C-alpha positions in Angstrom: -49.4 39.2 36.6 -52.6 41.5 35.1 -55.7 40.5 36.6 -56.7 40.1 33.2 -54.2 37.4 32.0 -55.3 36.0 36.1 -59.1 35.6 34.7 -58.0 33.6 32.9 -56.5 31.4 33.3 -58.7 31.1 36.8 -61.4 30.2 33.9 -59.8 28.2 31.7 -58.8 26.4 35.1 -62.5 26.2 36.0 -63.4 24.7 32.5 -60.8 23.2 31.1 -61.6 19.0 33.2 -65.6 19.4 32.4 -65.1 19.1 29.2 -62.2 16.2 29.0 -64.7 14.9 30.4 -66.7 15.2 27.9 -64.6 14.3 25.2 -64.4 10.7 27.4 -67.8 10.3 27.3 -67.9 6.9 26.1 -68.3 6.7 21.9 -71.3 4.1 21.7 -73.5 5.5 24.0 -73.8 8.3 21.6 -74.3 6.2 18.3 -76.6 4.6 20.3 -79.0 7.6 20.8 -78.2 8.6 16.9 -78.8 5.3 15.4 -81.4 4.2 16.5 -82.8 1.5 14.0 -78.6 -0.3 13.7 -78.8 -0.9 17.5 -82.3 -2.4 17.3 -81.0 -4.8 14.7 -78.3 -5.4 16.8 -79.9 -6.5 19.9 -82.2 -8.4 17.9 -80.6 -10.5 15.7 -78.3 -10.8 19.5 -80.7 -11.9 20.8 -82.6 -14.2 17.7 -78.7 -15.6 17.7 -78.7 -17.2 21.4 -82.0 -18.6 20.8 -80.5 -20.1 17.7 -78.1 -21.8 19.7 -80.4 -22.6 22.5 -82.9 -24.6 20.2 -80.1 -26.3 18.1 -78.7 -27.4 22.1 -82.4 -28.6 22.9 -82.9 -30.4 19.0 -79.7 -31.4 19.4 -80.5 -33.3 22.8 -83.5 -35.0 21.0 -82.5 -36.2 18.0 -79.1 -38.0 20.4 -82.3 -38.5 22.6 -83.9 -40.5 19.6 -81.1 -42.3 18.2 -80.2 -44.1 21.4 -83.7 -45.1 21.2 -83.6 -46.3 17.5 -80.1 -48.2 18.7 -81.0 -49.2 21.4 -84.9 -50.9 19.3 -82.3 -52.4 16.6 -79.6 -54.7 18.6 -82.7 -56.2 20.2 -84.4 -57.0 16.7 -82.2 -57.4 13.9 -78.3 -59.5 13.8 -75.3 -57.2 14.3 -72.6 -59.6 12.0 -76.2 -60.5 9.5 -75.6 -59.2 5.8 -78.0 -56.6 4.5 -80.6 -58.2 3.2 -80.6 -60.7 6.2 -80.9 -56.9 8.3 -84.2 -55.7 6.4 -85.5 -59.1 6.9 -85.0 -58.8 10.5 -87.4 -55.4 10.2 -89.6 -57.4 8.2 -90.2 -59.8 9.8 -90.5 -57.5 13.2 -93.1 -56.0 11.9 -95.2 -58.7 11.0 -95.0 -60.2 14.3 -93.4 -58.5 16.1 -95.0 -58.2 19.8 -98.7 -56.3 20.9 -98.0 -52.5 20.4 -100.1 -50.3 22.1 -104.0 -50.0 19.2 -105.2 -46.5 20.9 -104.5 -43.9 17.5 -102.6 -41.4 18.4 -103.9 -37.2 17.1 -102.3 -35.8 15.0 -102.1 -33.2 12.4 -100.9 -35.1 9.7 -98.3 -37.9 9.4 -97.0 -38.9 12.2 -93.2 -39.0 11.9 -91.4 -38.8 15.0 -89.8 -42.8 14.7 -90.9 -42.8 18.5 -94.3 -43.2 18.1 -93.8 -45.7 14.9 -92.4 -47.6 16.2 -95.3 -48.5 19.2 -98.3 -48.3 17.4 -100.1 -50.6 15.3 -103.0 -48.0 14.0 -99.7 -46.7 12.1 -97.2 -49.3 10.5 -100.8 -50.5 9.2 -100.5 -46.5 6.9 -98.1 -46.8 3.8 -96.2 -43.3 5.6 -96.0 -44.3 9.2 -94.3 -48.1 8.5 -91.7 -46.8 5.5 -90.9 -44.1 8.2 -90.6 -47.0 10.4 -88.5 -48.5 8.3 -85.9 -46.1 7.0 -84.7 -45.2 10.6 -84.5 -49.0 11.7 -82.9 -49.1 8.7 -80.8 -46.1 9.3 -79.8 -47.2 12.6 -78.8 -50.2 11.9 -76.6 -49.3 9.3 -78.3 -49.7 6.2 -79.0 -46.9 3.7 -82.5 -46.6 3.0 -84.9 -44.4 1.3 -88.7 -43.6 0.1 -90.2 -44.2 -2.4 -93.3 -42.5 -4.0 -95.5 -44.1 -6.1 -97.3 -41.5 -8.5 -100.2 -41.5 -11.0 -100.8 -40.2 -13.4 -101.5 -36.8 -11.5 -98.4 -36.8 -9.1 -100.5 -37.4 -6.5 -99.2 -40.6 -4.3 -101.2 -43.0 -4.5 -98.9 -45.5 -2.5 -95.4 -45.6 -0.3 -91.9 -47.9 -0.3 -89.0 -48.0 0.7 -85.7 -48.2 -0.8 -82.5 -50.3 1.1 -79.3 -50.3 -0.2 -78.3 -54.3 -0.2 -75.5 -55.1 -2.5 -74.6 -52.1 -4.1 -78.1 -51.7 -5.9 -81.6 -49.4 -4.3 -83.3 -52.5 -3.3 -87.6 -51.8 -2.9 -88.9 -53.4 0.6 -93.1 -52.7 0.9 -93.3 -52.0 4.5 -97.0 -52.0 4.1 -97.7 -55.4 3.0 -94.1 -56.7 5.0 -92.3 -57.8 2.0 -89.2 -58.0 0.5 -90.6 -58.0 -3.6 -88.6 -60.3 -5.6 -88.1 -61.7 -8.9 -89.8 -64.7 -10.8 -86.2 -66.2 -10.0 -86.2 -64.8 -6.4 -83.9 -62.5 -7.0 -84.8 -58.8 -5.3 -85.6 -56.2 -7.1 -85.1 -52.1 -8.2 -87.5 -50.3 -9.0 -86.5 -49.2 -12.5 -86.3 -53.9 -13.0 -90.4 -53.3 -11.3 -91.3 -51.1 -14.2 -91.4 -53.7 -16.1 -95.1 -55.3 -16.4 -94.1 -58.5 -16.6 -91.4 -58.3 -13.6 -94.0 -56.7 -11.6 -97.4 -59.1 -11.8 -94.3 -61.5 -10.7 -93.2 -59.2 -8.2 -97.0 -58.6 -6.2 -99.1 -62.0 -7.3 -99.0 -64.3 -3.9 -99.0 -60.7 -1.3 -102.4 -60.8 -0.1 -104.6 -58.4 -0.3 -101.2 -56.2 -3.0 -103.3 -53.1 -6.0 -103.1 -54.0 -8.7 -102.7 -50.2 -9.4 -99.2 -49.6 -7.1 -97.3 -49.9 -10.0 -93.9 -48.3 -10.5 -94.0 -46.2 -13.7 -94.2 -43.5 -11.8 -91.7 -42.5 -9.0 -90.3 -40.0 -6.5 -88.7 -40.0 -4.0 -89.7 -36.3 -2.1 -92.9 -34.9 -2.2 -92.8 -31.5 -3.2 -94.7 -29.7 -0.4 -92.2 -30.9 2.0 -90.0 -28.2 0.3 -91.5 -25.2 0.3 -89.4 -23.2 0.9 -86.6 -23.6 -1.5 -89.8 -23.6 -4.2 -90.3 -24.7 -8.2 -87.2 -23.1 -9.0 -85.0 -23.7 -6.3 -85.5 -27.6 -6.9 -85.0 -26.6 -10.9 -81.3 -25.1 -9.8 -81.0 -28.6 -7.8 -81.4 -30.2 -9.9 -79.4 -28.2 -12.8 -76.7 -28.8 -10.4 -76.5 -32.2 -8.7 -78.7 -33.8 -11.0 -79.4 -36.5 -8.2 -80.2 -34.3 -5.0 -84.0 -35.5 -4.0 -82.7 -38.9 -4.3 -80.0 -38.8 -1.1 -81.1 -41.1 1.7 -79.6 -38.1 4.3 -82.3 -36.3 3.1 -85.0 -38.8 3.5 -83.6 -39.0 6.7 -84.1 -36.3 7.4 -87.6 -35.6 5.9 -88.4 -38.3 8.7 -87.4 -37.5 11.9 -88.8 -35.2 13.3 -85.5 -34.8 16.3 -82.9 -34.6 12.9 -85.1 -32.3 11.0 -85.3 -29.0 14.0 -81.4 -29.9 14.7 -80.8 -28.8 11.0 -83.4 -25.8 11.0 -81.8 -24.9 14.0 -77.9 -24.7 12.3 -79.8 -23.1 10.0 -80.3 -20.4 12.3 -77.9 -20.3 14.0 -75.4 -19.6 11.3 -78.0 -17.5 9.4 -78.1 -14.9 12.8 -74.0 -15.6 12.8 -74.0 -14.1 9.0 -76.3 -11.2 9.9 -74.5 -10.4 13.3 -71.6 -10.4 11.6 -72.5 -8.0 8.8 -74.2 -5.6 10.9 -71.1 -5.4 13.1 -68.5 -4.2 9.8 -71.5 -2.0 8.6 -71.5 -0.4 11.9 -68.0 -0.4 12.2 -67.6 1.0 8.7 -70.1 3.2 8.4 -70.7 4.7 12.1 -67.1 3.7 13.6 -69.3 2.2 16.6 -66.9 -1.1 18.3 -70.0 -3.2 19.0 -68.8 -5.7 22.8 -69.2 -8.8 21.5 -71.2 -12.3 23.3 -68.1 -14.0 24.3 -67.2 -10.6 26.2 -70.4 -10.4 27.9 -70.9 -13.6 28.3 -67.8 -13.5 30.3 -69.3 -9.9 32.3 -72.5 -12.2 32.9 -70.7 -15.2 34.7 -68.4 -13.0 36.5 -70.8 -11.5 37.9 -72.9 -13.7 39.1 -70.0 -15.2 40.6 -69.0 -12.4 42.7 -72.9 -12.5 43.5 -71.6 -15.8 44.4 -69.1 -15.1 46.7 
C-alpha cells in the first residue's frame, strides 16, 4: 500500500465519527434555533392549554360544590314529590316567610350572581335581580326549568326583573321580588303574552302590595345585551337568524345566573381554543419545518417517571 493511500485512509477514519455524530444531532434542536417564533408560540400555547385545563378542573369542582349546596337547600324547602306548581309555590313561600337571614350588605362591584350569597342575605333577596337569581337557581335544583325575564321601558332599559317557570307546558310568570306567582281573575296561571293585555295585567297585580303599575309586559327581553359583549351585535343577529329563540334558552339564562357554571363554560371554551391552536401549530410545524413536537402526554409520563425515580 502506498504512503498516500495510507494517509487518506487514516484521514477518513478520523473524520468519519465526527460526520456521523453531526448527522445524529436531534433535528428539533436545529429547528428551535432557526424558528424561534414558532417555538415561542408552541410553548406559550402549551402553557396556556395546561392552565386552561387546570382552570376547568377548578371551576368544575366549584360548580359541583354549588350544585350540592343548592340540592341540599332545595331538598330542605321543596317537597320532592310535589307538582311543579307546588314546588314553585314552596320556593316563593320560603322567600317570603323563611328563617331570618343575614342583614349586612355585601361589598359588590355589580349584581351578585352567586346563589350561596343571594339565598342567605336579606338585602339581596329584596332586589329584583338577585331575588330572581335565587329563584332561578333553586327552581333548577328542584328540576323546574326557569329563566329570567326583563321588563323594559321605552329606552329598552330594564325597569324590573321577574322569572318564568316551566309549569304544565307553559312559561308561567313569577315575581320573586314580590314573592308571588301571577294569576288571572279566574285563578289561572299567566304567561307573559297574556300579561300584555292591560286588563289581565291589572287584575293580576291589583292585590300585590306596592306593585308599580309601570312594570308592564309590553316590552321584554330574556338577556341583557351587555351580558354578552363578546359575540357583539353582529353575533347576536347571526344567532337569531340561525336559531330564532336562542336567547330564550333556560340553560343560557342559568349560565348567566350562576358564576360557577359561567366559569366552567368559559374554561371549557379556553381548553377547546388552545387545544385547537396547538393542533394547528403542530400541523404547520410538521408541514413547514419538518419538526416533531413532543406530545404533552409524553412529557407528563417523563415527568412522572422522573418523580418516581427521585422518590425511589
